Every structure is written in structure tokens, then in C-alpha cells.
VOSE-552728 format. One line per 3 residues: number of its first residue (from 1); for each residue x negated, y, z negated of C-alpha. Coordinates in pm, whole numbers, plus 32768, in hexadecimal, padded with zeros to 4 digits. Example, Ala and Ser with C-alpha at 12.3 -4.5 7.8 and 13.67 -1.06 7.14 Angstrom:
% residues 2
1	7B32/7E3E/7CF4 ~ 7AA9/7F96/7D36
% end
This chain:
% residues 414
1	C2F7/C3CD/0C0A ~ C35E/C2FC/0D36 ~ C31D/C3A1/0E86
4	C40B/C341/0FA1 ~ C350/C2A3/10C3 ~ C420/C307/11F2
7	C337/C251/12DF ~ C30B/C11E/1204 ~ C3D2/C03C/12F3
10	C32C/C0AD/142F ~ C23C/BFB1/14C7 ~ C126/C0B0/14AA
13	C042/BFE7/13CD ~ BECC/BFD5/13F0 ~ BE36/BEA9/133D
16	BCC0/BE89/131B ~ BC56/BD38/1297 ~ BAEE/BD22/1229
19	BA32/BBE3/11D0 ~ B9F9/BBCB/105A ~ B8C7/BC93/0FF4
22	B896/BD29/114D ~ B8AD/BE8D/10D0 ~ B7E4/BE57/0F97
25	B680/BED5/0F81 ~ B5D2/BFE7/103E ~ B5FB/BF85/11AB
28	B6D2/C0AF/1203 ~ B614/C196/1120 ~ B4D3/C148/11D5
31	B56A/C198/1326 ~ B5AA/C02F/138D ~ B6F8/BFA4/13FE
34	B7E1/BEF3/130D ~ B89D/BE66/1437 ~ B7F1/BD15/1430
37	B88D/BBD5/14B0 ~ B9BC/BB69/13ED ~ BA7A/BCAF/13DA
40	BBC9/BCD8/148D ~ BC75/BE1B/14ED ~ BDED/BE0C/152D
43	BEBB/BF38/158A ~ C02C/BF6A/15BE ~ C0D7/C077/1686
46	C0B8/C1D4/15EE ~ C1F4/C294/1597 ~ C210/C3E5/1647
49	C22D/C4FA/1547 ~ C231/C625/1638 ~ C1AE/C674/1793
52	C040/C608/178D ~ C050/C589/1625 ~ C076/C41B/15B9
55	C08D/C377/1465 ~ C039/C21A/13EE ~ BFF9/C15C/12B0
58	BEC8/C07E/127D ~ BE2E/BF8B/118A ~ BCC4/BF28/1155
61	BC53/BDED/10A7 ~ BB1E/BE2E/0FD3 ~ BA76/BD57/0EC7
64	BB43/BE01/0DB7 ~ BC96/BDC9/0E60 ~ BD6A/BE84/0F5B
67	BD53/BFF9/0F9E ~ BE89/C088/1043 ~ BEAA/C1D8/10E3
70	BF3A/C2B8/11EF ~ BEAE/C34C/132F ~ BF07/C470/140F
73	BE77/C47F/156D ~ BE81/C5DD/1602 ~ BE4F/C621/1777
76	BDB8/C77F/177F ~ BDB6/C77F/18FB ~ BF32/C76C/1901
79	BFCB/C8C7/1945 ~ C071/C955/180F ~ BFAF/C877/171C
82	BEBB/C91A/1628 ~ BE30/C904/14C8 ~ BDEC/CA19/13CE
85	BDA3/CA4B/1260 ~ BEBD/CA14/116A ~ BE92/CAF0/103A
88	BF63/CB96/0F2C ~ BF33/CCF7/0FA9 ~ BDF8/CD39/0EDD
91	BCA8/CC91/0EA6 ~ BCE1/CC7D/0D2D ~ BE37/CBD6/0D3D
94	BEC0/CA74/0D5D ~ BFFB/C9CC/0DDD ~ C05E/C868/0E3F
97	C011/C812/0FA7 ~ C180/C7E7/0FFA ~ C1D0/C946/0F7D
100	C0B5/C9E4/1046 ~ C119/C91F/117D ~ C287/C98E/1158
103	C226/CAF9/1122 ~ C149/CB01/1257 ~ C228/CA2E/133A
106	C13D/C906/135C ~ C1C9/C7B8/13D1 ~ C0C0/C6F5/130E
109	BF88/C720/1240 ~ BE8F/C69D/1141 ~ BDE2/C734/1016
112	BC95/C7E3/104D ~ BB5B/C840/0F8E ~ BAE6/C7F5/0E2C
115	BB29/C912/0D3B ~ BAF2/C9B7/0BE6 ~ BBF6/C8E6/0B32
118	BB81/C908/09C7 ~ BA9E/C9D2/08E0 ~ BA6F/C8F3/07B4
121	B8FE/C951/07BE ~ B950/CAC1/0786 ~ BA5F/CAE1/067B
124	BB3B/CC0F/06AD ~ BAD9/CC38/081A ~ BBFA/CC17/0910
127	BBD1/CB15/0A26 ~ BC0B/CBC5/0B6F ~ BC92/CAA9/0C47
130	BBB1/CB22/0D5E ~ BB0B/CA2B/0E4A ~ B99B/C9D0/0E64
133	B950/CA14/0FD0 ~ B991/CB17/10DE ~ BAF2/CB4F/115A
136	BB7C/CBF4/1293 ~ BCF3/CC15/12E0 ~ BD75/CC90/142F
139	BC1D/CD22/147D ~ BC0A/CDE1/1336 ~ BAE9/CD93/124E
142	BB6D/CD56/10EE ~ BA39/CCE7/102C ~ B8D4/CC68/1039
145	B837/CB3D/0F8A ~ B7D0/CB20/0E1C ~ B66F/CAAC/0DC9
148	B645/C931/0DE9 ~ B610/C908/0C72 ~ B758/C9B9/0C22
151	B83B/C8E1/0CF5 ~ B94D/C7FB/0C78 ~ B96D/C69E/0D0C
154	B884/C570/0D3B ~ B70F/C59B/0D77 ~ B6B7/C622/0ECF
157	B610/C52A/0FBC ~ B4A4/C582/100F ~ B486/C699/110E
160	B5E5/C724/10D8 ~ B64F/C866/102A ~ B783/C91E/0FB7
163	B76B/C9E4/10FF ~ B7D4/C8B2/11CA ~ B92C/C8D3/1268
166	BA22/C847/1362 ~ BA7D/C953/145E ~ BB57/C980/158E
169	BAD0/CA8B/1677 ~ BB6F/CB7F/1765 ~ BB3D/CA6B/186D
172	BC38/C991/17AB ~ BB2F/C887/1763 ~ BAE4/C7FB/160C
175	B97C/C7D8/1594 ~ B8A4/C7CB/145D ~ B7E5/C90A/1413
178	B731/C9BF/12FD ~ B7A2/CB22/12A3 ~ B6B6/CC12/11F1
181	B707/CD6A/116A ~ B654/CE94/1204 ~ B6A1/CFDC/115C
184	B620/D10C/10A6 ~ B678/D222/0FB6 ~ B5EE/D36E/1036
187	B5C0/D46D/0F1C ~ B517/D5C4/0F0C ~ B3E1/D50E/0E85
190	B3D2/D40C/0F9A ~ B460/D2C4/1017 ~ B4AE/D1A5/0F27
193	B4F2/D03F/0F9B ~ B657/CFBF/0F75 ~ B648/CE5F/0EE4
196	B7B4/CDFF/0ED2 ~ B911/CE40/0F58 ~ BA3D/CDEA/0E78
199	B979/CCE5/0DB1 ~ B9BD/CC46/0C61 ~ B842/CC27/0C30
202	B73B/CD26/0C9A ~ B5CF/CCCD/0CCC ~ B4F2/CD36/0BA9
205	B484/CE9F/0BD7 ~ B57F/CED8/0CEF ~ B697/CFC7/0D50
208	B7E6/CF4B/0DD0 ~ B906/CFFC/0E79 ~ BA75/CFC5/0E1C
211	BB80/D033/0F12 ~ BCFE/D030/0F0C ~ BCE4/CEC4/0F82
214	BC58/CE60/0E2E ~ BDA4/CE85/0D7A ~ BDED/CEDF/0C11
217	BD20/CDDD/0B4E ~ BBFD/CE45/0A6D ~ BAA3/CE83/0B01
220	B9EC/CE26/09C1 ~ B9A2/CCC2/0A36 ~ B8C9/CD54/0B4B
223	B7BA/CDA0/0A49 ~ B7B5/CC4C/099A ~ B6C9/CB29/09D6
226	B590/CB34/0AA8 ~ B52E/CAC5/0C05 ~ B4CD/C970/0B7D
229	B5A9/C941/0A4D ~ B71F/C980/0A63 ~ B746/C95A/08E9
232	B63B/CA5A/0888 ~ B6B5/CB7C/07B4 ~ B74B/CCB3/084B
235	B65F/CDD2/0892 ~ B653/CEF2/0797 ~ B5C4/CFE0/089A
238	B6E8/D036/097D ~ B788/D161/0A2B ~ B8B5/D1AD/0B04
241	B8DA/D2CE/0BF8 ~ BA1E/D325/0CAA ~ B9F0/D3C0/0E04
244	BB22/D469/0E9C ~ BB1C/D4F5/0FFB ~ B9A3/D4F2/1002
247	B95D/D59B/0EB4 ~ B924/D523/0D50 ~ BA63/D542/0C8B
250	B9F5/D4A3/0B42 ~ B8D5/D3EE/0A98 ~ B903/D2EC/0980
253	B823/D203/08BB ~ B8F9/D0CA/08DD ~ B9BE/D02E/09FB
256	BB36/D067/09ED ~ BC6F/CFC8/0A77 ~ BD9E/D034/0B3D
259	BDE3/D06C/0CAE ~ BCF2/D12E/0D8C ~ BDB6/D23E/0E45
262	BDA1/D26B/0FBE ~ BC79/D33D/1021 ~ BBBE/D2D6/0EE7
265	BA97/D1EC/0EA5 ~ BA2C/D182/0D48 ~ B8B6/D136/0D20
268	B84A/D04D/0C0A ~ B6DC/D025/0BB0 ~ B617/CF4E/0AC0
271	B4B0/CF7F/0A3D ~ B3ED/D03D/0B49 ~ B52C/D074/0C0F
274	B5D1/D10F/0AE1 ~ B4A7/D1F1/0AA6 ~ B4BE/D273/0C0A
277	B636/D2B2/0BEF ~ B60E/D375/0AA7 ~ B53F/D475/0B65
280	B675/D4E0/0C25 ~ B748/D608/0BB9 ~ B8B4/D65F/0BF7
283	B8DD/D712/0D44 ~ B7A2/D689/0DE9 ~ B7CA/D5F6/0F46
286	B7AE/D47B/0F6A ~ B7D4/D3A9/10A3 ~ B819/D232/107F
289	B7F5/D14C/11AE ~ B829/CFD5/11C1 ~ B846/CEC2/12C6
292	B832/CD47/12D5 ~ B72F/CCC6/13CA ~ B73F/CB64/1454
295	B63D/CA8B/14FD ~ B720/CA49/1627 ~ B74C/CB48/1740
298	B8CA/CB3E/173C ~ B96C/CC25/1638 ~ BA55/CB66/154C
301	BBC0/CBC9/1523 ~ BBEC/CACC/1409 ~ BAFB/CA3B/130B
304	BB1A/C969/11CF ~ BA03/C8E7/10ED ~ B9A0/C783/1098
307	B86D/C6AA/10D4 ~ B816/C5E5/120C ~ B83F/C469/1220
310	B7F8/C42E/138F ~ B727/C4E6/148F ~ B71B/C474/15FB
313	B7BF/C32A/15A3 ~ B6C8/C2D1/1490 ~ B70C/C2D4/131A
316	B627/C3BE/125E ~ B510/C31C/1192 ~ B538/C319/1019
319	B6B3/C302/1008 ~ B735/C27B/0EBE ~ B789/C108/0EE0
322	B7E0/C0CC/0D72 ~ B8F1/C1B6/0CF3 ~ BA49/C174/0D88
325	BB64/C272/0D7C ~ BC9C/C2EF/0E2A ~ BC15/C3C7/0F46
328	BC71/C4B8/105E ~ BBA6/C4E7/119D ~ BBAE/C593/12EF
331	BB10/C4FC/1426 ~ BAC7/C580/1580 ~ BADA/C4BB/16C3
334	BB20/C4EF/1835 ~ BA06/C5EC/1862 ~ BAA6/C6CD/175E
337	BC07/C6AD/17E9 ~ BC86/C5A9/16EF ~ BCA1/C5DA/1577
340	BCDC/C4BC/1484 ~ BD6B/C51A/132E ~ BD6E/C404/122A
343	BDE1/C3E6/10C0 ~ BDE5/C2AE/0FE7 ~ BF03/C247/0F05
346	BED3/C27B/0D91 ~ BFC8/C179/0D11 ~ BF5A/C09C/0BF1
349	BEA8/BF66/0C68 ~ BE4F/BFFE/0DB8 ~ BCDA/BFE0/0DF1
352	BC1B/C11D/0E49 ~ BAF3/C13D/0F30 ~ B98A/C197/0EF5
355	B8F9/C2B6/0FC2 ~ B83D/C1BF/109D ~ B977/C0EE/10DA
358	BA34/C229/1135 ~ B926/C284/1232 ~ B93E/C128/12CA
361	BABB/C141/12DD ~ BAB3/C296/138A ~ B9BA/C208/1483
364	BA9D/C0DF/14D0 ~ BBC8/C1C3/14FD ~ BB11/C277/1614
367	BA68/C39E/156B ~ B90D/C40E/15E1 ~ B8F2/C50C/14C7
370	B9A7/C514/137A ~ B9C1/C5E1/123E ~ BA18/C56B/10DE
373	BB1E/C647/1037 ~ BB98/C657/0ECD ~ BC21/C510/0E48
376	BCAF/C477/0D0F ~ BDEB/C527/0C9D ~ BDC2/C626/0DB3
379	BDE5/C52A/0ED1 ~ BF28/C57E/0F85 ~ BFAC/C54E/10E6
382	C0F4/C5F2/113F ~ C1D1/C5D4/1272 ~ C30D/C685/12DC
385	C440/C5BD/1279 ~ C510/C572/13B0 ~ C656/C5B2/12F2
388	C60F/C6DF/1213 ~ C4F4/C772/12E1 ~ C42B/C7AB/11A1
391	C2BF/C735/1184 ~ C2CB/C606/109C ~ C1B1/C536/1004
394	C17A/C3EE/10BA ~ C072/C369/0FC6 ~ C0A5/C33F/0E52
397	BFC1/C435/0D98 ~ BF05/C387/0C81 ~ BF8E/C474/0B77
400	C0F6/C416/0BCD ~ C13A/C56E/0C6A ~ C08B/C65F/0D4E
403	BF6A/C720/0CB5 ~ BF57/C894/0D00 ~ BE20/C8CD/0DD7
406	BD7C/CA03/0E6B ~ BD8A/C9A1/0FDA ~ BDCB/C897/10DD
409	BDCF/C84C/124E ~ BF1B/C89F/12F0 ~ BF94/C80C/1439
412	C072/C8E6/1512 ~ C137/C87E/1648 ~ C230/C936/171F
% end
């Protein structure tokens, strides 16, 4: 598939030329600077995509060849400019980034978090398509984070977790944060801890809540694997309780599928959690509470999961400097008022970047903090076509066409 590059002739090209071998090794991964003598940064004029939003192409010379990609710079301080979560209307659903952007009226966007893309380890179990980390859209919490050992995607850098997110708060500033679930299930016998909200993988021994935001996909995957081994067998000790308008409506031994009606919460338990749920009887009162709690004082109106690359202008220690791939990232600059959204091209012969090279690049582009998002065939950057008005891919996805993904970062401008 050939994607039309409407902005291909604009002089909005960022070329980063790096001395041979400069990015090799662990300099960035150890927190040092890769910007030694010999590197040259050349930028052209950015093409305006909308009020407060600019677009440019870039290329980076690395020891393996040339990595080409696309960059959106978003001015969050500009009136009428905002970002929010793109998603397919449910946690357990997927769509191409361009389709989600068109449905929600975004002028641009990139793909978001890593997700439950396959279940080859558990034959017969339906992959949910749900993302790894927490997600908030328009101030509404959609889901919490799966256990670290259950995540899809490359290994987490030391000191990071699936709870790490990029957020934009009610103050319109972007920041990195960590969102933890705080919740409970109050029964006639006492209070039980809630360990998950709309997750494809529950902690061992835990109870999770599934709301109408989950969608229609099966909940069986939630009881497979363990906190340290995603491929471990599915649990044989499970239970599911449907709570409607504050009272138990039904109790079952296995998780089901299908949409959750308004006013209803489905509780799924495994091991000890299942044993607690089986004590409930139809008609008994149950109160389920949940909230996502961050480490920052400003409440987020938007959040998407990923893992940090940069904090306070310094690459995190332990970033992978060996495996190169097509990648997507989001960076924060301008004291939280500027957002950089980047996606590499996936065309054949186009060099990818290692995680440490990506951190260095985000730093050079002006980011003080940055988050790595899903890459490979998921990497997509879309921008509104000036003629048709439809969001159109500007990079070339490595699979030859857009991959359906669970979420993304949408850019909105009036």
C-alpha cells in the first residue's frame, strides 16, 4: 500500500546527522549525552497543520543506515488546542488510528499503548485487544494497568511499571505520571480489595471489575497467566458475579463475554478472589468503588500508557541500546505546554531506532520528558488531509497498511 504524502514537498524536513558510531553503545542508556562533537542538527521550516499544530519530516543517520519519520509539535498553551485519548468506543476493541481520529474529529494523532494482540500461549482463548496500561478519556477512567509480568511489548526499563502514563491535566499541561487503582468490593461479609478495572489480565488471587466501557469481548483472558509469566496456563479456580443496581443478579463459575449493560458491573475473580465471590448469593447488596490515583497533584483529563524514556531531560538508565525497530514516542517540553508526537517510517530498508537512540532523539528535539509507545506494525502518525479533510497516514506502516490498535493520542484544534 502506498500512502500519499501530502506534505512531502514542504520544506519541513528535520535532518539529524550523527557521526558514525556515535549512538552505539550505552552512553545514553547510562544517562550520559550522545550529543558529542561531530553531530549536526539541521531543521527546516515546519508546515502548519492547524492552529497550534505543526508537522515535519525528519531523518536520523545511525550506524545501521537512515531512520526516517514524522513529527507533530502541539502547542497546548494555544487556545482551542487539546489532546485526548483516541479509542474505538470500548477498552476491548481496536480500530486504525485514522478511523478513530475521524470518528472523534481529531486533526492529527499517533498510536498509543502496547496491547493484548495475540493468545498463542493459550489456545482457544480470545485475545481482547485491550491495552497494557491505564487509560483516561475526557476525564473518564477507562481501565487500570495489568501486572508488569503480563504486559505485551519490550522489556520495561528498570524502575518503570505498567502504571506509567503520559497525562494532560485539568491545567492543560502534559506530564509523566503513574496511575494506581484504588477500589473495593463491599459485601455483607466485609470489604474486598478491587485489583483491576477492565483488564485483560488480573493479578493472581484478585478481583476485577468490568463496566460498560469494557465492550463485548470475552473476559476469560483475565484469568490466564500469572503476575510474572504471561504464558502460564489459565486458572481453573474462577468465578464471575454480575451486580446490577447494587445487588447480585447472577453467579457463575467461569467468566463470560458480551456487553455489560448500563448500571451493571461484572466482577471476575481468580483463586482467592474467586473463592470470595462464590460466597455471594443472588439478591445480596454489593457496592463497587474504583478510582485511579496519580502521584501528581493535578487530576488528569487524559492518560495513555507506555514506558518512560526521559525524565527531567535525562535518558533513563538501562534503556535497550541493541534492538532496533520502528517506534512511536511522545515527548513533553515547554514546561508541559508543548507535546512532541513522533512515528518512524516502516518502509523496507528504513533503519529503525533502539530505545536509547529514541531517547536521545526526543531529547534533541526539545523534550524534557518522553514516553515510548507501541511500535512495529502499530506505529502510525495521521494528519488531516488539506483537500479531503480526512485524517490520513503520513508515515508508511511497516505492515503495508494501518494496524487496528486499541488507542492513540488525538490532537484537536478549533
